[in-house]
C-alpha positions as CSV (number, residue, x, y, z in Angstrom):
1,M,219.3,22.4,-30.3
2,A,216.7,24.9,-31.3
3,T,215.4,28.0,-29.7
4,A,212.0,29.8,-29.5
5,V,210.8,33.0,-28.0
6,V,207.8,32.2,-25.7
7,N,206.2,34.5,-23.2
8,G,209.0,37.0,-23.9
9,V,211.8,34.6,-23.1
10,T,214.1,32.6,-25.3
11,L,214.0,28.9,-24.5
12,A,216.4,26.3,-25.8
13,Y,215.0,22.9,-26.6
14,D,215.5,19.6,-28.4
15,D,212.8,18.2,-30.6
16,E,213.5,14.6,-31.7
17,G,211.5,11.9,-33.4
18,D,208.4,11.8,-35.5
19,G,206.8,8.5,-34.9
20,P,203.0,7.8,-34.5
21,G,203.0,7.8,-30.8
22,T,201.6,10.7,-28.7
23,P,204.3,13.3,-28.3
24,L,206.3,13.3,-25.0
25,V,207.5,16.4,-23.1
26,L,210.2,15.9,-20.5
27,V,210.8,18.6,-17.9
28,H,214.1,18.7,-16.0
29,G,214.6,19.3,-12.3
30,H,216.6,21.8,-10.3
31,P,219.5,22.7,-10.8
32,F,219.8,20.7,-14.0
33,D,219.1,21.2,-17.7
34,R,217.6,19.2,-20.6
35,S,220.7,17.0,-20.9
36,M,219.5,15.1,-17.8
37,W,217.1,13.3,-20.2
38,A,219.9,12.2,-22.5
39,P,219.4,8.5,-21.8
40,Q,215.6,8.7,-22.4
41,V,215.4,10.9,-25.6
42,P,216.7,8.4,-28.2
43,V,214.8,5.4,-27.0
44,A,211.5,7.4,-26.6
45,A,212.0,9.2,-30.0
46,A,212.1,5.9,-31.8
47,G,208.3,5.8,-31.6
48,R,207.1,9.4,-31.1
49,R,208.1,13.1,-31.0
50,V,210.0,14.0,-27.9
51,I,210.3,17.6,-26.8
52,V,212.9,18.5,-24.1
53,P,213.2,22.1,-23.1
54,D,215.7,24.0,-20.9
55,L,213.5,25.9,-18.4
56,R,214.0,29.6,-18.3
57,G,217.0,30.3,-16.1
58,Y,218.6,27.0,-16.9
59,G,220.9,25.4,-19.5
60,A,221.0,27.4,-22.7
61,S,217.7,29.3,-22.1
62,E,217.5,32.9,-21.1
63,V,218.2,33.7,-17.5
64,V,215.4,35.7,-15.7
65,P,216.5,36.8,-12.2
66,G,214.1,37.5,-9.4
67,V,211.2,35.1,-8.7
68,T,210.0,32.4,-11.2
69,P,206.8,30.7,-9.9
70,L,206.1,27.2,-11.1
71,E,203.1,28.6,-12.9
72,T,205.5,30.6,-15.1
73,F,207.4,27.4,-16.0
74,A,204.2,25.5,-16.8
75,R,203.0,28.3,-19.0
76,D,206.3,28.4,-20.8
77,V,205.9,24.6,-21.5
78,A,202.4,25.2,-22.8
79,A,203.6,28.1,-25.0
80,L,206.4,26.1,-26.4
81,L,204.0,23.3,-27.4
82,D,201.8,26.0,-29.0
83,H,204.8,27.2,-30.9
84,L,205.6,23.7,-32.1
85,G,201.9,22.9,-33.0
86,V,201.5,20.2,-30.4
87,P,198.0,20.4,-28.9
88,E,198.3,17.4,-26.6
89,A,201.2,15.4,-25.1
90,V,202.3,13.0,-22.4
91,V,204.0,15.4,-20.0
92,G,206.7,14.1,-17.6
93,G,209.0,15.7,-15.1
94,L,211.4,14.9,-12.3
95,S,211.6,16.6,-8.9
96,M,210.9,20.3,-9.5
97,G,210.0,19.2,-13.0
98,G,207.4,16.9,-11.6
99,Q,205.9,19.8,-9.7
100,I,205.8,21.8,-12.9
101,V,203.9,18.9,-14.5
102,M,201.4,19.1,-11.6
103,E,201.1,22.8,-12.2
104,F,200.7,22.2,-15.9
105,Q,197.9,19.7,-15.1
106,R,196.2,22.3,-12.9
107,L,196.3,25.0,-15.5
108,F,195.7,22.9,-18.6
109,P,193.9,19.8,-17.6
110,G,192.9,18.9,-21.1
111,R,196.3,19.0,-22.7
112,A,198.1,16.2,-21.0
113,T,197.1,12.7,-22.2
114,G,199.3,11.1,-19.6
115,L,201.6,12.2,-16.8
116,V,205.0,10.9,-15.6
117,L,205.9,12.0,-12.1
118,A,209.4,11.0,-11.1
119,D,211.0,11.6,-7.7
120,T,208.7,14.4,-6.8
121,F,206.0,15.3,-4.2
122,P,202.8,17.4,-4.3
123,G,203.0,19.2,-0.9
124,A,203.5,22.9,-0.4
125,D,206.5,24.0,1.6
126,T,206.2,24.4,5.3
127,E,207.2,27.8,6.8
128,E,210.6,26.3,7.7
129,G,210.9,24.9,4.2
130,R,210.1,28.3,2.6
131,R,212.7,30.0,4.8
132,A,215.3,27.4,3.8
133,R,214.7,27.9,0.1
134,E,214.8,31.6,0.4
135,A,218.1,31.3,2.3
136,M,219.5,29.0,-0.3
137,A,218.5,31.4,-3.1
138,E,220.5,34.1,-1.4
139,R,223.5,31.8,-0.9
140,L,223.6,30.8,-4.6
141,T,223.5,34.3,-5.8
142,A,226.3,35.3,-3.4
143,E,228.5,32.2,-3.7
144,G,227.7,30.6,-7.0
145,M,226.8,26.9,-7.6
146,S,230.1,25.0,-7.0
147,G,229.9,24.7,-3.2
148,Y,226.3,23.7,-3.3
149,A,226.9,21.2,-6.1
150,D,229.6,19.4,-4.1
151,E,227.5,19.3,-1.0
152,V,224.4,17.7,-2.5
153,L,226.0,15.3,-5.1
154,D,225.6,12.3,-2.7
155,R,221.9,13.2,-2.2
156,M,221.2,13.8,-5.9
157,I,222.4,10.3,-6.6
158,A,222.8,7.4,-4.2
159,P,226.0,7.8,-2.2
160,R,227.5,4.5,-3.6
161,N,226.8,5.7,-7.1
162,V,229.1,8.7,-6.7
163,T,232.0,6.2,-7.0
164,A,230.3,3.3,-8.8
165,L,229.0,5.5,-11.6
166,P,231.7,8.2,-12.2
167,E,230.3,9.2,-15.6
168,V,226.9,9.8,-14.1
169,A,228.4,11.7,-11.1
170,G,230.4,13.8,-13.4
171,H,227.4,14.7,-15.6
172,V,225.3,15.6,-12.5
173,L,228.1,17.8,-11.2
174,R,228.6,19.6,-14.5
175,M,224.9,20.4,-14.8
176,M,224.8,21.7,-11.2
177,R,228.0,23.7,-11.5
178,G,227.0,25.1,-14.9
179,A,223.6,26.3,-13.8
180,S,223.0,30.0,-13.5
181,P,222.9,31.1,-9.9
182,E,220.4,33.8,-10.7
183,G,218.1,31.4,-12.6
184,A,218.4,28.7,-9.9
185,A,217.7,31.3,-7.2
186,A,214.6,32.6,-9.0
187,A,213.2,29.1,-9.3
188,L,213.9,28.4,-5.6
189,R,212.0,31.6,-4.6
190,G,209.1,30.6,-6.8
191,R,209.1,27.0,-5.7
192,A,208.9,28.2,-2.0
193,R,205.5,29.8,-2.8
194,R,204.0,26.8,-4.6
195,P,200.5,25.5,-3.7
196,D,199.6,22.1,-2.4
197,Y,199.0,19.9,-5.5
198,G,197.2,17.2,-3.6
199,P,193.8,18.3,-5.0
200,V,195.3,18.2,-8.5
201,L,196.4,14.6,-8.1
202,T,193.0,13.4,-6.8
203,A,191.3,14.9,-9.8
204,V,193.7,13.4,-12.4
205,G,191.8,11.4,-15.0
206,V,194.6,10.4,-17.4
207,P,197.1,7.5,-17.2
208,T,199.9,8.3,-14.7
209,L,203.3,6.8,-14.1
210,I,205.0,7.4,-10.8
211,V,208.7,6.5,-10.5
212,V,211.0,6.8,-7.6
213,G,214.5,5.7,-6.7
214,R,214.6,3.3,-3.8
215,D,217.3,5.3,-2.1
216,D,216.0,8.8,-2.9
217,A,217.0,11.1,0.0
218,F,214.9,14.1,-1.1
219,T,211.6,12.3,-2.0
220,P,211.4,9.0,-0.3
221,V,209.4,6.0,-1.5
222,S,206.7,6.9,0.9
223,E,205.9,10.1,-1.0
224,A,205.6,8.1,-4.2
225,E,203.3,5.6,-2.5
226,A,201.1,8.5,-1.3
227,M,200.9,9.9,-4.8
228,H,200.1,6.4,-6.2
229,A,197.2,6.2,-3.7
230,A,195.9,9.6,-4.6
231,V,196.0,9.2,-8.4
232,R,193.4,6.6,-9.4
233,G,194.6,3.9,-11.8
234,S,198.2,5.1,-11.5
235,R,201.3,2.9,-12.0
236,L,204.1,2.9,-9.4
237,V,207.7,1.8,-10.2
238,V,210.4,1.8,-7.6
239,V,213.9,1.7,-9.2
240,E,216.3,-0.3,-7.1
241,G,219.9,1.0,-6.7
242,A,219.0,4.6,-7.5
243,G,218.7,7.8,-5.6
244,H,217.0,11.0,-6.7
245,L,217.9,10.6,-10.4
246,P,216.9,7.1,-11.4
247,N,216.7,8.1,-15.1
248,L,220.5,8.6,-15.0
249,E,221.6,6.1,-12.3
250,R,219.5,3.2,-13.7
251,P,218.5,4.3,-17.2
252,E,217.6,0.8,-18.5
253,E,215.2,0.2,-15.7
254,F,213.8,3.7,-16.0
255,N,213.4,3.5,-19.8
256,Q,211.7,0.1,-19.5
257,A,209.1,1.7,-17.2
258,L,208.7,4.7,-19.4
259,L,208.4,2.9,-22.7
260,G,206.0,0.4,-21.2
261,F,203.8,3.2,-19.9
262,L,203.9,5.1,-23.2
263,G,203.1,2.0,-25.1
264,S,200.0,1.3,-23.0
265,C,198.7,4.9,-22.6
266,S,196.3,4.7,-25.5
267,Q,194.9,1.4,-24.2
268,V,194.6,2.4,-20.5
269,V,191.2,3.3,-19.2
270,V,191.4,5.1,-15.9
271,S,189.0,3.6,-13.5
272,T,187.2,5.4,-10.7
273,S,188.0,2.4,-8.5
274,E,190.9,2.1,-6.1
275,S,194.4,2.5,-7.4
276,E,196.5,-0.5,-8.4
């Protein structure tokens, strides 16, 4: 693990590999940390540089209470890349991380040479959704993370995988229970105020991989299919036997999709015709 001060905040990150491929940045979701990408880093780093940060408020990074908009997270990622001397990269994220990737694309459309959007969706919250996120933020700061973590485990991963994959279930629980309530609440408040990223997706002109677990309870396959239709030339992979975290539940399948996409990025020409 290394650390860097960017935008006035200390971020922890891993920086692995030095192969000839385009660098890859992986952005974790809520309420996780960079260890959620543990099955992906070594295989991807065999051919390229892989940068995996803990977002502010999560993992070993500095906790900033209050409100953390997705724009702040995206600017942190860009500043970390500046710090590391990486002008361009393939940028990927899961769930909230995927929305941060969309925000990164909105702010810095020339910096991402490819996008990976896993188990995420572009829409803004409804008024009801905003109220629910605000209420959850208040609950987390008042009660801590443990009760929430226990409640959502069988939605974060497919219910059958809670018992079928005890090591994965344990990892997911540790990440959630170990998250800072203040950092997680700040992200929830910021996420409640996010814009609709639909226009960002229709304007994407770089290769894009969309991945979703077949049994994802938070972002169903229909959301991934809608994104696939919106992003011209995109590739859609549905991972069987996985819920919201296919990279942990079915790492071999996820890695196969990721490596295949990374290997073809430089050869892909994004057409203005209808998506695959």
